[in-house]
N, C-alpha and C positions, 0 to 999 in steps of 0.2 A: 133196352137193347143197346149194346155198345155201338158207337159210331164206327163205321168201317174206316180202315186206314186209307189215307189219300193215295192216289196213284203216284207212281214214281216215274219221272221223266228225265232221261239222260240226253243232253244236247251237246254236240261237238261242232264247233264252227271251223270249217276247213277253208282252204284257199279257193276251192271251186264249189263245194256243196256244204250245206249245213245239215247235219244228220240228227235224227230223233229216234230214240228207242223208248217206248212207253210200256210199262208193266202196270196193268190195271187191276192187279190182284189175282188174276187168273191166267192171263196170257200176255205175250209180247206183241207189240205192233211196231213196225218200223216205218220211217218216212224220211224223205229227202226233199230239200228245196235248194235252189241256187243261192249261193251266198251273196250278201250285199256288203262288200268290203268297206265301203265308205261309212256305213252305219250297220254293224253286224246285228244289232237288235231288231232291225226290220225283218230280216230273214227269220229270226227266231219267232217273232210275233206272228208272222205269216204261217209258219209251220204249226204253231200252237192253234191258230184258227182252223187250219186245214185238218188238224186232228180232232177238232171239236171240243177243245179244252179251254175256250175263251170265256166261259162263264164262271162266276165266283163259286158256284156249287161244285164245279168240276176241277177246281184248282189243284194241280198236282204238286208234289214236292219235287223241285227241280235241282238237278246236279249238272253243272255247266263246265265245259272246257272251252276256254277263251283264247283267241289268238291276238287280242288287242295289245297285250304287253309285248309279245314277240314281234309283231309287225312294227310297232313304234320303234323298237331298238334296231331291227334290220333295215328299216327305211330311214333311220335318223330323224324321226319326227316326234321326239319327245319335247318337253316344255323347257323354257328358259330356266336354268337351274344354277344356283350359287353353291359353291363348295367352301365350307368353313373348316379350317384345320389349325394346327398349332403354328406359331411363328417359325419361319424357316422352311415350311413344308408345302407351300402353295403349289409347287410344281410336282407334287407327289404323283398325281394321276397321269400327268404328261410324261414323266420319266418312266414310270412303271418298273418293269423288270429289265429294261434295256434289251429285250429279246428281239432279234431280227426275224421278220417273217421269211426272208430268203437269206440264208446264211452267207452265201457267196455273192450276193448282189452288192457291188461296190458303190453304186449310185442309187440307193433306194428312193422311191417316191416319198415325199414328206407325208407324215401321218397327221391328220387333223387332231388336235388335243380334244379329249372328251369334254372338257370345260374350258371356255376361253379364259385367258389369264386374268382379264379384268373382273371376272366373276369368281375368282379364287381369293378368298379372304383369310387373313391370319389373325389369330388371337391367342390369349393365354390358356391356362388350364392344362399344362403339360405335366404328365406323370412319368416317373421312372419305371423300369421294368419291375421294380418291387412295389409299385403303387404309391411311391412318395411324390409329393408335389415339388416340381422343379421350377415351374413358371406359373404362379397362381393366376386364376381368372378373376379380374377385379371388376368393380362396378363401372369403372371407366371403359374397360374392355367391352362390356355388354352394351353400354350406351353408344360406343363407336360402331359396334356391329349393327345395332338397330338403325343408326343413322345411315350407314352404308347400304344396308338392305332396303331401306326406304328409298334411297336415291336410285339403286339399281333396278328395283321393282321386278325381281324374279317371280315366277309362279311357284317355284319349289326351292327348298334349301336342303342340302346334304351336310350333315355334321359328322366329322370323323377326326377325333382327337387321339393322340397316341395313348395306348394302353387303357382306353376307356372301358375295356371289358373287366378291368380290375376295380374301377370306381366310376360309375356313370354320372356322378353328381354334376360335373362341369358341363357335360353334354346336355343334361336336363336343364341346367340354368340357361344355357344358350337357347334351347328350344323354347323356354318360357319367354325369352326376350325377342323372339322373332315376331315381326308385325303380323297382325291378324290377317287371315285370308291367304296366307302362304302355306303350301303343303310342306311339312317338315319330316325329314327322315334322318334318324341318328343311328350311328353304327352300333352303339351299345344295345339297341333294340333289334336292328336288322340282323347283325352277325357279330355276337360278342366273342370273337376269336382273335388270335394273334395274326400277324401278317397285315400290316397297315395298308398295303396297296390293294390286296384282294378285298379286305374289309371295306376300304374306301370305295372301290369300284362297285361292290354290291350296294353300298349305301347310296352312291350317286345314281346307279341304275334305278333303285327304288324310288328316288325323288324325281328322276328324269321322266319316268313313265307314270308316276303315282297319280297325278291329277287326271290323266287320260283314263287309266284303269278305274279309278274311283268314280269318275263321271259316267263312264260306260255302265258300270255295275249299278249305279243309282238309277240311270235311265231304264235299265233292264228290270230292276226290282219294281220300279213304278209301273212299267208296262205289263208285268205279269201279276201284279198284286191282285189278290192276297196270297198268291203262291209263295212259299218260302224258297229261297235260292241259296244253294251251296256251290262252291267253286272248286274245281280240281286244281291242286298244286303240282308243281314240277316233281315233287317227291312221290306222287301217287296217292296222297291223302287229300281229303276234302276239308274245306273250312267254310264257315259262314261268309256270305258275300260281303258283309260289313268289314270283317277282318281282312278279307282278301283285297278289298279296295285300298287299304292302308299298307299292304305288303305285296305290291305288284311284282317285285323281283322274284317272288316265289311262284309266279304264274308263267314264266318264260317257256316252259315245256308242258303247259297245262293239257292241251289236246293229245300230244304224243304219249304223255303219262297215262292218260285214260286208255289208250290203245294197248299198252303193256299190261295194265290191270285186266283188261278184257281178255287178252291172250292167256294170261296166267289162269284166269277163271275157267275159260272154255277148254284149254288144254288139260287143266286139272280134271275136269269132268270126263275127259277122254282117257285119263290115266297117264298123261304125258307131263312130266315135271321138268324135263330138260329140253329147251328148244331155242333155236335162233329165230327171231321174228323179223319180218320186214313189212312195213306199212307203206304201201304204194298208193298215194293219193293222186290228186290232179297236178300238183306242183313239185312235190318232193317225195323222197323215200327215206323213212327212218328205220334203221336196223338196230337190234339189241340182242342181248343174251339173257335168258332166264334159266337159272339153275336152282329150281325149288322156289326161290324168291326173286322178285325184281331187284336188280342191282342198283344201288344209289352211288353217286359220286359227288364230291365237293370240289371237283376240278373241271367242271363243265365250262363251255365257252358258247357265247351267242354273239354272232356278228363280229367276231374278233375280240370281244371283251371277255375276260375271265369272270365266271359267276360262281362264287364259292359257297352259295347256299345249297342244301341238299337237293339233288335232282336225279331223275332216272338216268342211268348210264347208257347213252345211245349215240349213234353216229348218223348224221344226216347228209344226204347228197341231193343235188338238184336234178333228180330223175323221177318223173311222174307220168301219168297218163297224158297230161297236157304239155309235156316237154316237146319243144319245137326242134324239128330236124332241119338241117341246112347243109349246103355244100360250101366248104371254106375256100379261101383264096388258093389253096394248094390242090383243090379238086377232091378233097376227102369229105366223106359224109360224117357229120357231127350231130349229136343229139343232146339237147339241153346245154347249160342249165336254164336257159330262157324258157318261160312257160306261157302258154296261152291263157292260163288262169281261168277264172269264172266268166270273165267278159273280155274278149268275145268267146273264149273257149276253143276247143278243137273245131276244125272246119265242119265235121260231121254233126255238130250240135245245131247248125243252122242259125247261129246267132251273129253271123257276120265275119267269123274267122276264116282265114284263107291259108294260114301257114300249116304245113304238115306236122302232125303230132304222133306220139306213140299210139294214142287211141285211134286215130285215123288209120294207122298202119295195121292195127289188129282188126279193124273193120274190113279193110281191103283184103286181108288174109282169110277172112271168113271165120275167124275165131270169136269175134264179137258179133252178136246178132242185132240187126237194125231194129227189129220189131219187139225185142225183149228188154231193151234198156229201160231201167226204172219201172220194170213190170209192164212195159208197153205204154207208159204214160208219156214217154218222150221218144219219138221215132227218130233214128239216126239217118242222116243223109249220105247214102253210099256214094252217089255221084260226086258230092262235094269232097268226100274223103279221097276218091280216086283223083280228082282234079288237084287236090292239095299235094298228094304224094307224087304226082307227076311233075311237080315243080322241082323236086330233087332227082327224080328218075331221068328226066331229059338231059340235064348237064352231065349225068354220070353215064349216059348211053346205055341204060338198062330198062327193062320193063317195069311197070308200076308195081307188079307183084314182087319182083326181085328187090326193088328199092324198099318196099314195105318190110320184107323179111330182113333186110339190112338194118333198118331203123330199130326193129325189135331186138335183133341180136346185139346191137351196140348198147341199147338201154339195158339189156340183161347183163352185159359185161360190166357196166357201171355199177349195177346193184350187187353183182357177185364180188366185185372188188371191195365194196363197202362191207359185205358180210365177212370177207377175209380179215378186214381190219379189226373187227370185234371178236374174232375167233382165232384164226391162224396166227396173226401177229401178236396175240397175247398168249401163245403157247397152248391153245385149246384146239383139239381135233374136232372139227364140225361133224365128223361121221358118227360121233356118239350122241348127236342131238337130232331132233326132228325139226324140220323147217316149217314155221307157221306163217302163213300169209294172211294179210288183211288189207283194208283199204279198198276203195272201189276198183282198183286195177290190179291188186295183188294176185288174184286167182288166175289171171291170164299168163303169169310168168313163173308160177311156183315150181312147175316141173323142170323147166329149163334151168332155174337157179339151183335146185337140188342136184341136178345132173352136173352142173358146173363145179359144185363143191363135193361131189361124190357122196352125197347123202342119200340114204335109202328110204327114209321115211319123211312124210310131210303131213301137214294138216291144213285143210281149207275150212276154217271154222264156219259154223252157222252164223248168219248175219255178218259175214266178214266185211261187207261194204260199210257197215255202221258200227264196227267193233269198238272204236274209240268212245262212241256214245254209250254202247252197252257197258263198257268199262266204268263209266260214270256211276252206273247202278251198282257195280260190284265193289266200288272203292270204299275204304274205311275212312270215317272222319278221324282226323288225327293231327298231331303236331310233331315236328322234328326239332328238338331243342339241343343246344350245344353251349359249351363254355370252355374257354381255355384255362388250363391249370397245368403248368409245366413243372416237372420235377421227376426224380427217380421213382419208378413204380414201387419199389420196396418202401421208400420213405413216405409216399403219398397214400399208400393202400389204406391206412387207418382213417384217412380223412375223406376218402372217396364216397362213402355212404352219405355223408352230410351234403356233399356237392350234388349227388344224384337226387337226394331228397328235395333239395331246393328246385331242381329242374322239374321233378315230378309234381311238386305242388303247383308250379306255374302251368304245366300242361294240363293237369287234371282240372284246375280251376277254369281254364279256357274252355275245355270240353263240357264241363258242368254248366257253364254259362250258355252253351249252345243247346242245352237240354238233354245231355247224355247222362245216363245213370253211372255215377262214379264206381259202383260195384262191378260194372261190366268192362271197365277199361283195362287194356293190356299194356304193360310197361316193359320196355326192353332197353336196358342200359348197355352201352358199349364204350370202348376207349380207342382213341387214336394213339398208337404207340410207334416208337422208333428206337433205333439204337442211339445211344448218346453220341452226338456229333453229326447225325444225319439231318437232312433237311425235310425229307418227306416221310409220311406216316402210312401205316396200315391199320385198318379198323378191325378190332376183335371184340367178341361179346364179353361182358363183365358179369361174372357169376358170384363175385364177392371174394374170390380167392386170387391173390396176386400171382402165386405160382402157376395156377392154371392159365391165367391171362398171359404170362410170360411164355409158357410152353406153346400156347396157341399162336402167339406172335412169331416165335421162332419157326413154327411150321408154315405159317402164312408167308414169311419172308423167303423160306426155302422154295416154296411153291412158285412164288412170283419171280424171284431173282436167281434161283438155282443154288442158293447157299444160305446158311445161317451163321451168325457170328457169336463168339464167346465174349460178348460185350454187355454192359449194363443196359437195361431197357428203360426208356423214359416215357412218361405220360405227357401228351401234348393237349388233347381235347377230351372232355367228357361229352358224350352224346346220349340222348335219350329219345326213344320213340314212344309216344303215348297215343294209343288208338282205341276208338270205340268200335263195337261190332258193325259190320257192313249190313246194309238193308237186305232183306230176304226176298228173293225172286227166283223164278224157275224158267228155264228155256223150254219146258214142256217135253213130254215123252212122245216119241214117235212110234206108231204101231209098226209091227213087222209085216212083211208081205213079200210078194214076188216082184221081180224087176218089171216095170211097166213097159209098154210099147213106146218107142221114142216119139216125142211130140213132133219131130220133123227130122229130115236128113238134109244136110247142106254140104256144099262144096267148100273145102278148106285147102288153101294153097299148100302144095307139098304132099297131099294125100291122094292116092290113086282112086279111091272110092269115096262116095259121099259119107259124111260123118254123122252119127246119130246125135240128136239134140234132146236132152232131158231137162225137165223142170225140176229143180231140187226139191221143191215142196211136195212133189208127187213121188219122190223116191222113198220107199218104206225103209225102216230100220233093218239092218242086216244084209241088205242086197249088196252085191258087188258088181262092178262093171269095169271093163278094160278099155284103155285108150286105144285109138283116139276117140274123144267124145267132147261135146260141148255141154256144160251143165249151167243152166241159167237160173237166176233168182232175181228178186226185185231190186236188190242193191249191189249186185256184183255178178260176174260170170267167171266160171272156172274152165280153163282149157286143160283137159286131161290128155296129156301127150301120149304118143305111142310108146309102149314099154312101161307104162304105169297102170296100176290097178287102184280103184277107189272102193272103199267100203263105207257105208252109211251107218253111223252109230245111233243110239237111242235119242240123241239130242239134235240130230240133223247135221252133225259135223261130217266132213268127208275125210276119212283117214286114208292117206295115199301111201302106197308102197311100190317101190320099183320092182318090176318083174325080173326074175332070174337071179 
């Protein structure tokens, strides 16, 4: 009798909660525990115990979204890192692109260099743009480097030589000369592309956080053994934890990427392929656009640093359920970006917090139910929420309820502005999309945000409060590979198949080593193209025909910039996506039936009559209900505002449509 497949467990570590979604082969189970930011694996191991999966016989296959890399960069808590480059370029990362953060600031604050100058080392191994050796790397160079590194004693080394993407041999020789016990990151492995500054930053970031990410994943693997562990990358693909530990720069948007994969999967089941998404958690909100596929970018930024590795294209703001409200020196109400986080959390959590937050405001307004939070496992303190909001109500000279409404409205405006950044400001009309909300707090704000953008449709997915963890289950194992090859498209067309073949061999070998059947892999080549003389590129699919690629580029340029040029088209980068099939799981089918009697009726500020409360798990497929209504579930609550109607689909998603 064949051995049953192991259970599949998606884990997303957030700033406030660590979320779990378990598919045991028949049904989904969801779970939440408070995060432990000082050691994230503690919360994970606790959740696994509470799910009853801590025996070797029950070991699930784990897919994890980690915040360790992101937090280390944002908090400036990476390791002591040396930067090795060619002679004359030690200040490369400090100079950067000489771009001002505030264009008209005449006396800008000094910016701390990424790497202290004493840790920037110069050596030989310089190539020309044609790959010819200009300054050879000698044995004396290697001996001097080894001596300096021994004296400086860094925990990590980032190696970034000019044009190393053409010939990696010098970087490989330097890597071999680095003293044992030092984490090494080289640009020809991390990002073999042109633009030495962006390549150098990616390489430095990978080294700066590498030992922390690698150490964390090792502790996690040891703690959950014998369960295999895969990790979500910023691109939305998963990799084996051992590979992820050596390439931490690819994990900077690990959790948010899982959320977008979850949105795409759930919205696709509901027949929606174009949506704006917002993930409202405890500390921040991530917004993105999905138009058939999740969009990737190589121009992302984290903590002010450019990150040129492929990552989901999203915009993040400091507005979440834990965002703290305050009255500023001018007497104006402000919300965020400071957050109460997981500890102490909002005042209503009863963990010692006293500052008013968006979650406290929603509880005061009656939109959030004290006895339904986390399925009733965590009762919220209404009195503490009132006392906290009163701290801003009193100086403003208004009632607690009015102040709470003001807190929510300001938070909504922050999120609406972010949604306009990724739609209206890019020439996209949001009215042609559905608004998809997720995160523990997303459902409380979905109707207001859709109204703000004049959107008529929205979706509150099933399991919205743990959708990033669910996205871990839906993600595909894969690699995003690239290589710079600059030249006219017509001249390089005949040589492109060879370049793509080399990338494919590398990606397929990596996935084969992870146990994936090579016959099931999907390979998608594309090109970064530009007009001759331009600095920036647009990515188009490569079908093997240069004329088709050029036509696609002209069309993409006209769509983005409003015009196309009669100029030669130039190739800059070859890109290749190699993916294995995603794991199979189901959200389960929901039986049809009639609208049940409300579980309760509650007072909601602003409504003349008590509002019905429904438990989402008890809503049959096909039923419709009109707002105002509160819809509760274990991991989130949806506030269905007046003027909106919800229909429950076969998977438990709430499909929202504005009335009239």
